[in-house]
N, C-alpha and C positions, 0 to 999 in steps of 0.2 A: 381421323382424330385430331383435333389441335388441341396445341397446349397455350395456355396464357401464360404472356411473360410480363412482368411489371417493368416498364421500360421508364418509368420517370426516375431523373436523377436525383442523387440525396440532397436532402436540405441541408444548407450551410447554417448553422446558427451562430449567432456571435455572442459570445458570452460575456456578461455584465462586468464591467472594469477591467476587461482586458486579460481575465484571470481563464485557468483552465475550470471547465465545465464540469460541476459535477452533479452527478446522476441520483446520487442518494444524500439523506442526508448525515451530516458529520457527527460522528459519535467517538469520543476519545477513549481509551480504555479506562475501563475500572480499575479499583485498586485488587479486586480478586483476579482479573485477566492479567494484569502485571505480575501479581503472585504465580501465577500459573505458567506463563510464558518465558519471564525471565530467566529462571533456575534452566529451562530447556534450552535455550540459545549460549547460559554461559556454557553449561556442559559441552555443547557441540563445539564451543571456540576452543575450549580449553583441551580438548581431545584432538584439535587440529583436523587435517584433511582438506577436502575439497570445500571451494567458497560456496556457501547455499543463502536462498533466499526465505525469507520469512513473508508468508501471506497473511492477511486476516479474511478468512472465508466465512461466509454466512452461513448457519446451519440453523433451522428453526427460527426461532425468536432471539437466538444469540451469535455467536462467534465461534470460531476455533481457529488455532493459529496453526499453521502447516509449515515446518521447515523441508524445503527442497533443496536438493543439492542440483548443482548445474548442469551434471551430465542427464539428469533424469528428463525423461521427456515431458513429463507434465510441468516442469519448469517453464520449459521455452513456450507451452500453451496457457499458463497462467500470464507468463508475461506479454504475451499477445493481448488478452483481454486485459491487462491493467488500464489500459486507456479509458475504457467505459468504468470499469468498476474501481480503480484507484484502490487495490488493497493490497498492494506490495509496500511493506512496513520499510525494508532495506536488505542489503545483499553483504554478507559478512565473510570472512576469512579467519582462519587462525590466528593472524595477527591482529584482529581487531581489539581495541581499548574497551573494557565493558563499560566505561563511564559514556561513552559514543552510544551504546547499544541503549544504556537507561535512556538517554537524551531522545534517541531516535522512539522509542516507546512511548514515553511520556509525552511528546509531541506529535506523536501520529494522529492523523485524522482531526488536528485542532483547527478552527478557522483562522487564518493569518491574521497576526495583529496589524492593523491598519495604524500608521504613524501619523501623528498631528502634523499639520501644514506649520512650516518655518514661518515665524512672523516676522515681517519686514521691518526694519528700523530707520 
């Protein structure tokens, strides 16, 4: 019995503009998602404890936000697949400023703003 093995090397693809390649369309958080996830993160930060990551996981047609402690085995799995999914919002601990959390959530998954070229005088 023989086994067929795909020995073709992986294809390297250059991303346009030199940025990171996004494998899915960008989708900023909606107001409803912000209202759901911010209180959960706030409660976890104020409680203190171990650092945790916030991941935006696809579920059906929507998303759910998962808070995983750094010691969780699922945390390391999600970090490994983050390169392709780009679903890590941020990693926080008990000393995080809530203003930074709000900024991270509102800027998550937004296209990078391009600055206008400087005019030569």
